[in-house]
N, CA, C and O atoms as a MOPAC input file, in Angstrom:
PM7 MOZYME 1SCF
protein

 N      9.81100 1    11.59700 1    14.39800 1
 C      8.75900 1    12.49500 1    13.70600 1
 C      8.89800 1    12.43300 1    12.24100 1
 O      9.99700 1    12.29500 1    11.70300 1
 N      7.71300 1    12.54300 1    11.54700 1
 C      7.76100 1    12.50400 1    10.08400 1
 C      8.34400 1    13.85200 1     9.50900 1
 O      8.08500 1    14.86500 1    10.16000 1
 N      9.02900 1    13.97000 1     8.47300 1
 C      9.48300 1    15.10400 1     7.74600 1
 C      8.36200 1    15.56000 1     6.91700 1
 O      8.31300 1    15.21100 1     5.73800 1
 N      7.43400 1    16.33100 1     7.44200 1
 C      6.26300 1    16.66100 1     6.67100 1
 C      6.51800 1    17.62800 1     5.62700 1
 O      5.65300 1    17.72800 1     4.75700 1
 N      7.61300 1    18.40700 1     5.54800 1
 C      7.99500 1    19.23500 1     4.40400 1
 C      8.38900 1    18.35800 1     3.19200 1
 O      8.40500 1    18.86500 1     2.07000 1
 N      8.67900 1    17.17700 1     3.36600 1
 C      9.11100 1    16.35900 1     2.20900 1
 C      8.07400 1    15.31800 1     1.79400 1
 O      8.33500 1    14.41000 1     1.00600 1
 N      7.03400 1    15.47700 1     2.29500 1
 C      5.71600 1    14.71100 1     1.93300 1
 C      5.68900 1    13.33200 1     2.76100 1
 O      4.87000 1    12.45100 1     2.50000 1
 N      6.53700 1    13.22900 1     3.66100 1
 C      6.37900 1    11.93100 1     4.54200 1
 C      5.05600 1    11.97200 1     5.32200 1
 O      4.60900 1    12.98900 1     5.85400 1
 N      4.53000 1    10.87400 1     5.33400 1
 C      3.29000 1    10.71600 1     6.04700 1
 C      3.57800 1     9.86500 1     7.31600 1
 O      4.55500 1     9.11800 1     7.25800 1
 N      2.86100 1     9.89400 1     8.41900 1
 C      3.05200 1     8.98200 1     9.49600 1
 C      2.94700 1     7.58000 1     8.98900 1
 O      2.20800 1     7.27300 1     8.05400 1
 N      3.72500 1     6.72600 1     9.64700 1
 C      3.71700 1     5.29500 1     9.21100 1
 C      2.28500 1     4.71900 1     9.51000 1
 O      1.67200 1     5.00800 1    10.53700 1
 N      1.80200 1     3.88400 1     8.53800 1
 C      0.47800 1     3.24000 1     8.66600 1
 C      0.79600 1     1.84600 1     8.02400 1
 O      1.91200 1     1.56900 1     7.58500 1
 N     -0.29600 1     0.97400 1     8.00300 1
 C     -0.07400 1    -0.41200 1     7.52900 1
 C      0.06100 1    -0.48200 1     6.03100 1
 O      0.40600 1    -1.52200 1     5.47000 1
 N     -0.22700 1     0.68400 1     5.35800 1
 C     -0.18000 1     0.75400 1     3.92100 1
 C      1.01900 1     1.35200 1     3.19900 1
 O      1.14800 1     1.39100 1     1.97500 1
 N      1.96400 1     1.85900 1     4.19100 1
 C      3.08100 1     2.68100 1     3.67000 1
 C      4.32000 1     1.88300 1     3.65800 1
 O      5.41500 1     2.44200 1     3.72300 1
 N      4.19600 1     0.57200 1     3.57600 1
 C      5.39000 1    -0.25900 1     3.46500 1
 C      5.78700 1    -0.58100 1     2.04500 1
 O      5.53200 1    -1.67800 1     1.54800 1
 N      6.42000 1     0.39500 1     1.38700 1
 C      6.77200 1     0.34000 1     0.04300 1
 C      8.27000 1     0.74600 1    -0.12600 1
 O      8.83800 1     1.56400 1     0.59900 1
 N      8.81400 1     0.11300 1    -1.11700 1
 C     10.34200 1     0.55200 1    -1.30800 1
 C     10.19200 1     1.59000 1    -2.46000 1
 O      9.33200 1     1.50400 1    -3.33700 1
 N     11.12000 1     2.58100 1    -2.36200 1
 C     11.12200 1     3.60800 1    -3.38000 1
 C     12.69600 1     4.00300 1    -3.54300 1
 O     13.41000 1     4.26300 1    -2.57300 1
 N     13.10200 1     4.01400 1    -4.77100 1
 C     14.48300 1     4.35100 1    -5.15300 1
 C     14.67000 1     5.86100 1    -5.01500 1
 O     15.68400 1     6.29600 1    -4.47000 1
 N     13.75900 1     6.64300 1    -5.47200 1
 C     13.80400 1     8.19700 1    -5.55400 1
 C     12.54200 1     8.67000 1    -4.99100 1
 O     11.74900 1     7.88900 1    -4.46500 1
 N     12.31200 1    10.05900 1    -5.09800 1
 C     11.13000 1    10.64600 1    -4.75900 1
 C      9.96900 1    10.29700 1    -5.52900 1
 O     10.04200 1    10.32500 1    -6.75800 1
 N      8.93900 1     9.98000 1    -4.96500 1
 C      7.77700 1     9.60100 1    -5.77500 1
 C      7.03600 1    10.93400 1    -6.18000 1
 O      7.37200 1    12.03400 1    -5.74200 1
 N      5.93600 1    10.71800 1    -7.10900 1
 C      5.31600 1    11.86800 1    -7.62200 1
 C      4.46200 1    12.47800 1    -6.39900 1
 O      4.27800 1    13.69500 1    -6.35600 1
 N      3.99100 1    11.70400 1    -5.49900 1
 C      3.23400 1    12.36500 1    -4.37700 1
 C      4.16700 1    13.22200 1    -3.59100 1
 O      3.79100 1    14.33400 1    -3.22100 1
 N      5.41000 1    12.75900 1    -3.30200 1
 C      6.37100 1    13.52900 1    -2.42600 1
 C      6.68500 1    14.82900 1    -3.18900 1
 O      6.73500 1    15.86000 1    -2.51900 1
 N      6.88500 1    14.89100 1    -4.41600 1
 C      6.98100 1    16.09500 1    -5.11600 1
 C      5.79700 1    17.09900 1    -5.04400 1
 O      5.95200 1    18.31500 1    -4.93000 1
 N      4.51000 1    16.41700 1    -5.12800 1
 C      3.36400 1    17.26900 1    -4.95300 1
 C      3.37600 1    17.87100 1    -3.59300 1
 O      3.12900 1    19.07200 1    -3.48400 1
 N      3.65200 1    17.12000 1    -2.50300 1
 C      3.72200 1    17.51500 1    -1.15100 1
 C      4.68600 1    18.73700 1    -0.94100 1
 O      4.41200 1    19.68500 1    -0.20500 1
 N      5.79800 1    18.61700 1    -1.63900 1
 C      6.84600 1    19.60700 1    -1.48300 1
 C      6.33400 1    20.92800 1    -2.13400 1
 O      6.53800 1    21.99600 1    -1.55800 1
 N      5.66400 1    20.87500 1    -3.34100 1
 C      5.18300 1    22.04300 1    -4.02200 1
 C      4.18600 1    22.62000 1    -3.18300 1
 O      4.26200 1    23.81500 1    -2.89500 1
 N      3.14100 1    21.81200 1    -2.70300 1
 C      2.08200 1    22.41200 1    -1.75300 1
 C      2.63300 1    22.95700 1    -0.51000 1
 O      2.22000 1    24.01000 1    -0.02600 1
 N      3.59400 1    22.22300 1     0.02600 1
 C      4.16900 1    22.94600 1     1.32400 1
 C      4.86700 1    24.26100 1     0.95500 1
 O      4.63200 1    25.25900 1     1.63700 1
 N      5.69400 1    24.31900 1    -0.06300 1
 C      6.21800 1    25.66600 1    -0.45300 1
 C      5.27300 1    26.77500 1    -0.77800 1
 O      5.56300 1    27.95400 1    -0.57800 1
 N      4.06600 1    26.35500 1    -1.31400 1
 C      3.02900 1    27.45900 1    -1.70000 1
 C      2.48400 1    27.83400 1    -0.42900 1
 O      2.36100 1    29.03400 1    -0.18700 1
 N      2.10000 1    26.88200 1     0.51300 1
 C      1.42400 1    27.13300 1     1.78300 1
 C      2.32800 1    27.90700 1     2.72000 1
 O      1.86500 1    28.75700 1     3.48100 1
 N      3.62700 1    27.60900 1     2.66500 1
 C      4.60500 1    28.41100 1     3.54500 1
 C      4.64600 1    29.79400 1     2.98500 1
 O      4.66800 1    30.75200 1     3.75800 1
 N      4.65500 1    29.93900 1     1.84900 1
 C      4.77800 1    31.43900 1     1.27000 1
 C      3.48100 1    32.19700 1     1.66700 1
 O      3.54700 1    33.31900 1     2.16900 1
 N      2.31300 1    31.57400 1     1.43600 1
 C      1.09600 1    32.14800 1     1.90400 1
 C      1.00500 1    32.46100 1     3.37700 1
 O      0.48800 1    33.50000 1     3.78800 1
 N      1.53500 1    31.51200 1     4.17900 1
 C      1.48600 1    31.81300 1     5.68800 1
 C      2.46800 1    32.98900 1     5.97000 1
 O      2.11400 1    33.86700 1     6.75700 1
 N      3.54100 1    33.04100 1     5.43500 1
 C      4.49500 1    34.13700 1     5.70100 1
 C      3.98700 1    35.42500 1     5.17200 1
 O      4.39200 1    36.46600 1     5.69000 1
 N      3.14700 1    35.45900 1     4.20100 1
 C      2.56000 1    36.64800 1     3.77500 1
 C      1.56100 1    37.22800 1     4.80700 1
 O      1.39500 1    38.44700 1     4.82700 1
 N      0.95300 1    36.50700 1     5.58200 1
 C      0.23400 1    36.79100 1     6.73800 1
 C      0.98400 1    36.74500 1     8.07300 1
 O      0.34400 1    36.72600 1     9.12500 1
 N      2.26400 1    36.72700 1     8.06300 1
 C      3.05100 1    36.62600 1     9.23300 1
 C      2.76100 1    35.55700 1    10.19900 1
 O      2.77400 1    35.74200 1    11.41600 1
 N      2.48000 1    34.35600 1     9.59100 1
 C      2.19700 1    33.21000 1    10.44700 1
 C      3.26500 1    32.03700 1    10.13100 1
 O      3.96200 1    32.08600 1     9.11700 1
 N      3.33700 1    31.11500 1    10.94500 1
 C      4.29500 1    29.99400 1    10.72800 1
 C      3.27500 1    28.71200 1    10.36800 1
 O      2.26300 1    28.45100 1    11.01800 1
 N      3.68600 1    28.06300 1     9.35200 1
 C      2.96700 1    26.76100 1     9.06500 1
 C      3.37400 1    25.66300 1     9.92900 1
 O      4.54100 1    25.27000 1     9.94600 1
 N      2.42100 1    25.13600 1    10.67200 1
 C      2.68400 1    24.06700 1    11.48400 1
 C      2.40000 1    22.78800 1    10.90500 1
 O      1.60800 1    22.73000 1     9.96500 1
 N      3.03500 1    21.59300 1    11.42200 1
 C      2.89100 1    20.31000 1    10.96300 1
 C      1.44500 1    19.86000 1    10.89500 1
 O      1.00800 1    19.23500 1     9.92800 1
 N      0.76300 1    20.17300 1    11.87900 1
 C     -0.72900 1    19.85600 1    11.95300 1
 C     -1.59900 1    20.55700 1    10.93600 1
 O     -2.58700 1    20.00000 1    10.45700 1
 N     -1.23600 1    21.74700 1    10.61700 1
 C     -2.03000 1    22.50100 1     9.62500 1
 C     -1.63200 1    21.86100 1     8.13100 1
 O     -2.45900 1    21.73800 1     7.22700 1
 N     -0.34700 1    21.50900 1     8.03500 1
 C     -0.01400 1    20.96600 1     6.62100 1
 C     -0.62600 1    19.65000 1     6.57200 1
 O     -1.16300 1    19.34800 1     5.50600 1
 N     -0.64600 1    18.82000 1     7.51400 1
 C     -1.25300 1    17.57800 1     7.37300 1
 C     -2.83800 1    17.52900 1     7.21400 1
 O     -3.43800 1    16.72700 1     6.49900 1
 N     -3.37600 1    18.45800 1     7.95000 1
 C     -4.86400 1    18.68800 1     7.73800 1
 C     -5.06500 1    19.15100 1     6.19200 1
 O     -5.97700 1    18.67600 1     5.51600 1
 N     -4.27200 1    19.98300 1     5.74800 1
 C     -4.48400 1    20.43600 1     4.34700 1
 C     -4.28400 1    19.44000 1     3.50200 1
 O     -5.05600 1    19.34700 1     2.54700 1
 N     -3.28000 1    18.53800 1     3.65200 1
 C     -2.94700 1    17.40200 1     2.78000 1
 C     -4.09700 1    16.50600 1     2.73500 1
 O     -4.52400 1    16.09900 1     1.65400 1
 N     -4.66600 1    16.15000 1     3.94400 1
 C     -5.85500 1    15.29100 1     3.98900 1
 C     -6.91600 1    15.92200 1     3.29700 1
 O     -7.63200 1    15.11000 1     2.71100 1
 N     -7.26100 1    17.14300 1     3.17000 1
 C     -8.22900 1    17.79700 1     2.35100 1
 C     -7.90200 1    17.59300 1     0.84000 1
 O     -8.77700 1    17.31400 1     0.02000 1
 N     -6.70200 1    17.73700 1     0.55500 1
 C     -6.27600 1    17.46200 1    -0.80900 1
 C     -6.53500 1    16.06900 1    -1.23800 1
 O     -7.03700 1    15.80200 1    -2.33000 1
 N     -6.18600 1    15.19200 1    -0.36800 1
 C     -6.31600 1    13.78400 1    -0.79200 1
 C     -7.95800 1    13.40400 1    -0.84600 1
 O     -8.41800 1    12.58000 1    -1.63700 1
 N     -8.64100 1    14.04500 1    -0.00200 1
 C    -10.09700 1    13.82400 1     0.09900 1
 C    -10.71700 1    14.41700 1    -1.25000 1
 O    -11.66400 1    13.84400 1    -1.78900 1
 N    -10.20600 1    15.47300 1    -1.73000 1
 C    -10.65700 1    16.19300 1    -2.78700 1
 C    -10.29700 1    15.30000 1    -4.13200 1
 O    -11.03100 1    15.17000 1    -5.11200 1
 N     -9.15300 1    14.79000 1    -3.96400 1
 C     -8.82500 1    13.84500 1    -5.30300 1
 C     -9.68600 1    12.68300 1    -5.33800 1
 O    -10.18200 1    12.33300 1    -6.40900 1
 N     -9.92200 1    12.01700 1    -4.20400 1
 C    -10.81100 1    10.89500 1    -4.13500 1
 C    -12.27400 1    11.39800 1    -4.63600 1
 O    -12.94900 1    10.70600 1    -5.39800 1
 N    -12.65200 1    12.50400 1    -4.20700 1
 C    -14.03900 1    13.03200 1    -4.56100 1
 C    -14.19900 1    13.31600 1    -5.97600 1
 O    -15.25500 1    13.04800 1    -6.54900 1
 N    -13.19800 1    13.85100 1    -6.57800 1
 C    -13.14700 1    14.05700 1    -8.09300 1
 C    -13.08700 1    12.82300 1    -8.85000 1
 O    -13.78300 1    12.70600 1    -9.85800 1
 N    -12.27700 1    11.83700 1    -8.43800 1
 C    -12.23600 1    10.55700 1    -9.07300 1
 C    -13.52900 1     9.91800 1    -8.88900 1
 O    -13.98700 1     9.34000 1    -9.87400 1
 N    -14.16600 1     9.91400 1    -7.86900 1
 C    -15.44600 1     9.35300 1    -7.56700 1
 C    -16.49900 1     9.93800 1    -8.51000 1
 O    -17.31800 1     9.20300 1    -9.06200 1
 N    -16.47700 1    11.19100 1    -8.68500 1
 C    -17.45300 1    11.82700 1    -9.70800 1
 C    -17.28100 1    11.26800 1   -11.14400 1
 O    -18.25400 1    11.03500 1   -11.86100 1
 N    -16.04100 1    11.07000 1   -11.51700 1
 C    -15.71000 1    10.56500 1   -12.84000 1
 C    -16.14500 1     9.16400 1   -12.89800 1
 O    -16.76600 1     8.81000 1   -13.90000 1
 N    -15.91100 1     8.34000 1   -11.98800 1
 C    -16.25600 1     6.84000 1   -11.98100 1
 C    -17.76400 1     6.80500 1   -11.96600 1
 O    -18.32100 1     5.97000 1   -12.67900 1
 N    -18.46300 1     7.61000 1   -11.24000 1
 C    -19.86400 1     7.52300 1   -11.33900 1
 C    -20.44800 1     7.86100 1   -12.68100 1
 O    -21.25400 1     7.10500 1   -13.22400 1
 N    -20.01000 1     9.09700 1   -13.27300 1
 C    -20.41700 1     9.40600 1   -14.43600 1
 C    -20.10200 1     8.44200 1   -15.71400 1
 O    -20.92600 1     8.17100 1   -16.58700 1
 N    -18.80400 1     7.99000 1   -15.66200 1
 C    -18.49500 1     7.00600 1   -16.74300 1
 C    -19.23300 1     5.69100 1   -16.56700 1
 O    -19.61800 1     5.05600 1   -17.54900 1
 N    -19.43700 1     5.26800 1   -15.29800 1
 C    -20.29100 1     4.05000 1   -15.08200 1
 C    -21.71000 1     4.16200 1   -15.59400 1
 O    -22.30700 1     3.30100 1   -16.24100 1
 N    -22.16700 1     5.35100 1   -15.21200 1
 C    -23.55800 1     5.58600 1   -15.75500 1
 C    -23.65100 1     5.68700 1   -17.18600 1
 O    -24.52400 1     5.02000 1   -17.74300 1
 N    -22.89500 1     6.41000 1   -17.86300 1
 C    -22.95500 1     6.48700 1   -19.42300 1
 C    -22.68500 1     5.12200 1   -19.99300 1
 O    -23.47700 1     4.66000 1   -20.81400 1
 N    -21.64300 1     4.45500 1   -19.62500 1
 C    -21.37600 1     3.19700 1   -20.20200 1
 C    -22.57400 1     2.19100 1   -19.96700 1
 O    -23.03400 1     1.53200 1   -20.90000 1
 N    -23.02900 1     2.11100 1   -18.75200 1
 C    -24.14300 1     1.32500 1   -18.38300 1
 C    -25.33300 1     1.54500 1   -19.24900 1
 O    -25.90900 1     0.62000 1   -19.82000 1
 N    -25.72600 1     2.93600 1   -19.34000 1
 C    -26.84900 1     3.27300 1   -20.15100 1
 C    -26.75300 1     2.96300 1   -21.60100 1
 O    -27.70700 1     2.50300 1   -22.22900 1
 N    -25.48100 1     3.24200 1   -22.17600 1
 C    -25.24700 1     2.86600 1   -23.59500 1
 C    -25.31900 1     1.31800 1   -23.86300 1
 O    -25.80900 1     0.84000 1   -24.88700 1
 N    -24.74500 1     0.54400 1   -22.77300 1
 C    -24.93400 1    -0.95300 1   -22.94000 1
 C    -26.37100 1    -1.36500 1   -22.87700 1
 O    -26.84900 1    -2.15300 1   -23.69400 1
 N    -27.06600 1    -0.81900 1   -21.89000 1
 C    -28.49200 1    -1.27800 1   -21.72500 1
 C    -29.36000 1    -0.96800 1   -22.95000 1
 O    -30.22200 1    -1.72800 1   -23.39100 1
 N    -29.05400 1     0.17200 1   -23.42600 1
 C    -29.81400 1     0.74400 1   -24.60700 1
 C    -29.45400 1    -0.07700 1   -25.99300 1
 O    -30.31700 1    -0.32200 1   -26.83600 1
 N    -28.17900 1    -0.44200 1   -26.11600 1
 C    -27.73500 1    -1.14900 1   -27.29900 1
 C    -28.38400 1    -2.53200 1   -27.29300 1
 O    -28.83900 1    -3.00900 1   -28.33300 1
 N    -28.42700 1    -3.16300 1   -26.15200 1
 C    -29.03600 1    -4.52800 1   -26.10100 1
 C    -30.43600 1    -4.67200 1   -25.63600 1
 O    -30.93000 1    -5.77100 1   -25.38800 1
 N    -31.16000 1    -3.38600 1   -25.50500 1
 C    -32.53100 1    -3.22200 1   -25.22900 1
 C    -32.76100 1    -3.84000 1   -23.87200 1
 O    -33.75000 1    -4.56100 1   -23.74200 1
 N    -31.98100 1    -3.64500 1   -22.87600 1
 C    -32.05500 1    -4.29600 1   -21.51000 1
 C    -32.97300 1    -3.21200 1   -20.65700 1
 O    -32.84800 1    -2.00100 1   -20.84200 1
 N    -33.77200 1    -3.69000 1   -19.84500 1
 C    -34.50600 1    -2.95600 1   -18.75800 1
 C    -35.54300 1    -1.96700 1   -19.37200 1
 O    -36.17400 1    -1.24400 1   -18.60100 1
 N    -35.74900 1    -1.89600 1   -20.67600 1
 C    -36.84800 1    -1.07900 1   -21.19500 1
 C    -36.64400 1     0.42200 1   -20.82800 1
 O    -35.55900 1     0.99700 1   -20.91700 1
 N    -37.75500 1     0.96900 1   -20.42400 1
 C    -37.77500 1     2.40900 1   -20.07200 1
 C    -37.02000 1     2.57100 1   -18.71300 1
 O    -36.68400 1     3.70500 1   -18.37000 1
 N    -36.74100 1     1.51700 1   -17.93900 1
 C    -36.11000 1     1.78200 1   -16.62900 1
 C    -34.54400 1     1.69900 1   -16.79100 1
 O    -33.83300 1     1.67300 1   -15.78700 1
 N    -34.07400 1     1.66200 1   -17.91400 1
 C    -32.56400 1     1.54900 1   -18.13500 1
 C    -31.84900 1     2.53400 1   -17.35800 1
 O    -30.95000 1     2.17100 1   -16.59900 1
 N    -32.20300 1     3.87600 1   -17.49200 1
 C    -31.47000 1     4.87400 1   -16.88800 1
 C    -31.43500 1     4.85400 1   -15.27800 1
 O    -30.50200 1     5.31000 1   -14.61700 1
 N    -32.58600 1     4.25900 1   -14.75100 1
 C    -32.55500 1     4.02800 1   -13.25600 1
 C    -31.54600 1     2.91600 1   -12.87800 1
 O    -30.77000 1     3.06400 1   -11.93300 1
 N    -31.57600 1     1.79000 1   -13.64600 1
 C    -30.57400 1     0.66100 1   -13.34200 1
 C    -29.19300 1     1.28300 1   -13.53800 1
 O    -28.33900 1     1.07100 1   -12.67700 1
 N    -28.92900 1     1.97900 1   -14.52600 1
 C    -27.54700 1     2.54500 1   -14.82100 1
 C    -27.09600 1     3.59600 1   -13.61000 1
 O    -25.91700 1     3.68300 1   -13.27000 1
 N    -28.01500 1     4.28300 1   -13.07600 1
 C    -27.85700 1     5.10100 1   -12.00000 1
 C    -27.60500 1     4.29600 1   -10.76900 1
 O    -26.64200 1     4.60200 1   -10.06600 1
 N    -28.33600 1     3.34800 1   -10.45700 1
 C    -28.10200 1     2.41400 1    -9.20700 1
 C    -26.77400 1     1.82700 1    -9.38100 1
 O    -25.96900 1     1.89700 1    -8.45300 1
 N    -26.46400 1     1.24500 1   -10.50300 1
 C    -25.11600 1     0.63300 1   -10.72300 1
 C    -24.03500 1     1.64400 1   -10.53800 1
 O    -23.05400 1     1.36700 1    -9.84900 1
 N    -24.16900 1     2.82400 1   -11.13000 1
 C    -23.12100 1     3.85100 1   -10.88500 1
 C    -22.96900 1     4.21100 1    -9.39600 1
 O    -21.85600 1     4.34000 1    -8.88600 1
 N    -24.04600 1     4.35900 1    -8.75600 1
 C    -24.13100 1     4.71100 1    -7.40000 1
 C    -23.24800 1     3.72000 1    -6.57400 1
 O    -22.31100 1     4.08600 1    -5.86400 1
 N    -23.66000 1     2.38600 1    -6.74800 1
 C    -22.95800 1     1.14600 1    -6.02100 1
 C    -21.37400 1     1.25700 1    -6.34700 1
 O    -20.52700 1     1.27400 1    -5.45300 1
 N    -21.10100 1     1.32400 1    -7.58200 1
 C    -19.66300 1     1.30000 1    -7.91000 1
 C    -18.90200 1     2.47400 1    -7.33300 1
 O    -17.86000 1     2.34400 1    -6.69000 1
 N    -19.46900 1     3.58800 1    -7.59400 1
 C    -18.72800 1     4.87200 1    -7.06500 1
 C    -18.66400 1     4.98700 1    -5.61100 1
 O    -17.68600 1     5.51700 1    -5.08400 1
 N    -19.72600 1     4.48500 1    -4.86200 1
 C    -19.59900 1     4.43800 1    -3.36000 1
 C    -18.48800 1     3.48700 1    -2.91400 1
 O    -17.70500 1     3.82000 1    -2.02400 1
 N    -18.41700 1     2.27100 1    -3.54900 1
 C    -17.39400 1     1.32900 1    -3.26000 1
 C    -15.94700 1     1.91500 1    -3.59100 1
 O    -14.97200 1     1.75600 1    -2.85700 1
 N    -15.94300 1     2.60400 1    -4.78200 1
 C    -14.56300 1     3.11800 1    -5.01500 1
 C    -14.12500 1     4.22500 1    -4.10200 1
 O    -12.96000 1     4.25500 1    -3.70400 1
 N    -14.97200 1     5.10800 1    -3.76100 1
 C    -14.79000 1     6.19000 1    -2.83600 1
 C    -14.42700 1     5.66900 1    -1.35000 1
 O    -13.58800 1     6.22100 1    -0.63900 1
 N    -15.12200 1     4.60900 1    -1.00500 1
 C    -14.91000 1     3.98100 1     0.30100 1
 C    -13.50100 1     3.36600 1     0.39000 1
 O    -12.79200 1     3.56400 1     1.37700 1
 N    -13.10900 1     2.62100 1    -0.64900 1
 C    -11.86600 1     1.97500 1    -0.77400 1
 C    -10.67000 1     3.03700 1    -0.62900 1
 O     -9.78200 1     2.92300 1     0.21600 1
 N    -10.75600 1     4.03500 1    -1.51600 1
 C     -9.72300 1     5.00300 1    -1.55200 1
 C     -9.62900 1     5.95000 1    -0.33900 1
 O     -8.54800 1     6.39700 1     0.04500 1
 N    -10.80200 1     6.23500 1     0.24500 1
 C    -10.81600 1     7.00000 1     1.51200 1
 C    -10.14900 1     6.28000 1     2.48400 1
 O     -9.30800 1     6.86000 1     3.17200 1
 N    -10.41500 1     4.98400 1     2.66800 1
 C     -9.78500 1     4.19700 1     3.76600 1
 C     -8.36700 1     3.85000 1     3.51000 1
 O     -7.60200 1     3.64200 1     4.45200 1
 N     -7.94800 1     3.77100 1     2.15200 1
 C     -6.62900 1     3.42900 1     1.83500 1
 C     -5.61100 1     4.61600 1     1.83300 1
 O     -4.44000 1     4.47900 1     2.18700 1
 N     -6.16300 1     5.80500 1     1.39900 1
 C     -5.36600 1     6.91300 1     1.03400 1
 C     -5.75200 1     8.13100 1     1.88000 1
 O     -4.84700 1     8.93000 1     2.12100 1
 N     -6.83700 1     8.35000 1     2.30700 1
 C     -7.15400 1     9.52700 1     3.08200 1
 C     -7.13400 1     9.34000 1     4.59200 1
 O     -6.31900 1     9.95400 1     5.28000 1
 N     -8.00600 1     8.51400 1     5.10500 1
 C     -8.27100 1     8.19100 1     6.38900 1
 C     -7.47100 1     6.93000 1     6.80400 1
 O     -8.09600 1     5.93000 1     7.15700 1
 N     -6.20200 1     6.93300 1     6.78100 1
 C     -5.40000 1     5.70400 1     7.05000 1
 C     -5.35000 1     5.40900 1     8.51800 1
 O     -5.39900 1     6.30400 1     9.36200 1
 N     -5.25200 1     4.13200 1     8.80500 1
 C     -5.13500 1     3.68100 1    10.27200 1
 C     -3.73900 1     3.77700 1    10.68400 1
 O     -2.80700 1     3.43200 1     9.95700 1
 N     -3.60900 1     4.25100 1    11.85900 1
 C     -2.24000 1     4.35100 1    12.51000 1
 C     -1.80400 1     3.11400 1    13.18900 1
 O     -2.60100 1     2.18800 1    13.34000 1
 N     -0.62800 1     3.04800 1    13.59100 1
 C     -0.13600 1     1.72300 1    14.21100 1
 C     -1.10400 1     1.41900 1    15.41200 1
 O     -1.39900 1     2.31900 1    16.19700 1
 N     -1.56500 1     0.22400 1    15.54100 1
 C     -2.38800 1    -0.23900 1    16.61100 1
 C     -3.91000 1     0.12600 1    16.58600 1
 O     -4.68600 1    -0.27100 1    17.45500 1
 N     -4.27100 1     0.88400 1    15.56700 1
 C     -5.63300 1     1.37000 1    15.40500 1
 C     -6.43400 1     0.35100 1    14.62100 1
 O     -5.85500 1    -0.25000 1    13.71600 1
 N     -7.78000 1     0.08100 1    14.89100 1
 C     -8.46400 1    -0.87300 1    14.26900 1
 C     -9.88600 1    -0.32600 1    13.88400 1
 O    -10.43400 1     0.49500 1    14.61900 1
 N    -10.44600 1    -0.74900 1    12.81000 1
 C    -11.69200 1    -0.22900 1    12.30600 1
 C    -12.39700 1    -1.43000 1    11.67200 1
 O    -11.77400 1    -2.24700 1    10.99300 1
 N    -13.75700 1    -1.52300 1    11.91500 1
 C    -14.41700 1    -2.55600 1    11.37200 1
 C    -14.82300 1    -2.05200 1     9.82700 1
 O    -15.64900 1    -1.14700 1     9.70900 1
 N    -14.29400 1    -2.58600 1     8.80200 1
 C    -14.54300 1    -2.13200 1     7.48400 1
 C    -15.90000 1    -2.34900 1     7.10500 1
 O    -16.57000 1    -1.44600 1     6.60500 1
 N    -16.40100 1    -3.64600 1     7.34200 1
 C    -17.76000 1    -3.96800 1     6.95400 1
 C    -18.86500 1    -2.96000 1     7.55800 1
 O    -19.82000 1    -2.56000 1     6.89200 1
 N    -18.63300 1    -2.61400 1     8.83500 1
 C    -19.60600 1    -1.81900 1     9.53400 1
 C    -19.58200 1    -0.46600 1     8.87200 1
 O    -20.61600 1     0.10200 1     8.51900 1
 N    -18.23900 1     0.09000 1     8.69400 1
 C    -18.04800 1     1.31300 1     8.00100 1
 C    -18.73100 1     1.40600 1     6.52200 1
 O    -19.31800 1     2.38700 1     6.06600 1
 N    -18.52300 1     0.21500 1     5.91500 1
 C    -19.06800 1     0.19900 1     4.52900 1
 C    -20.57800 1     0.29700 1     4.49500 1
 O    -21.12800 1     1.05200 1     3.69200 1
 N    -21.28000 1    -0.46800 1     5.37100 1
 C    -22.65600 1    -0.51200 1     5.53400 1
 C    -23.07500 1     0.93500 1     5.93400 1
 O    -23.98700 1     1.44400 1     5.28200 1
 N    -22.51500 1     1.62700 1     6.91600 1
 C    -22.96100 1     2.85600 1     7.27500 1
 C    -22.67800 1     3.84300 1     6.00900 1
 O    -23.42100 1     4.81800 1     5.89500 1
 N    -21.79500 1     3.67000 1     5.19200 1
 C    -21.51200 1     4.50700 1     4.07400 1
 C    -22.67000 1     4.36700 1     3.11900 1
 O    -23.18800 1     5.37900 1     2.64400 1
 N    -23.08800 1     3.19100 1     2.82400 1
 C    -24.16700 1     2.92900 1     1.89300 1
 C    -25.51700 1     3.44700 1     2.53500 1
 O    -26.35700 1     3.96700 1     1.79900 1
 N    -25.72600 1     3.32700 1     3.79200 1
 C    -26.98400 1     3.83300 1     4.45400 1
 C    -26.93200 1     5.28900 1     4.32300 1
 O    -27.96300 1     5.85800 1     3.96300 1
 N    -25.86100 1     5.98600 1     4.56900 1
 C    -25.92900 1     7.48100 1     4.55100 1
 C    -25.98600 1     7.99800 1     3.20100 1
 O    -26.04600 1     9.21200 1     3.00600 1

């Protein structure tokens, strides 16, 4: 069983990395666990492993969401500045910049959510192309 208090996640196909000491993520997990443990004790409850993992998945999803917003905004602004500088696309430049920002930010979010948030467990399979198409459609 994973030591969820020390930030260990269940093994998946992406967790095969060598580490000499604790990673930044492990320290973040320890701090979050300590804070949650104190909060749970204040209400006379015990912090269970499932609750901690669910909360950490929420934290990861939030990190990906914030980074997605930043990527979208930066892509839009850079695209708009480049299009206006070179007089590309005329009065439609803001629309093209928005479409470009959307495509890039959705791809960014899809990649990191699959790699970091909703990881596959041992023996689990997912059609990435089908999931990506569903993501763009929705």
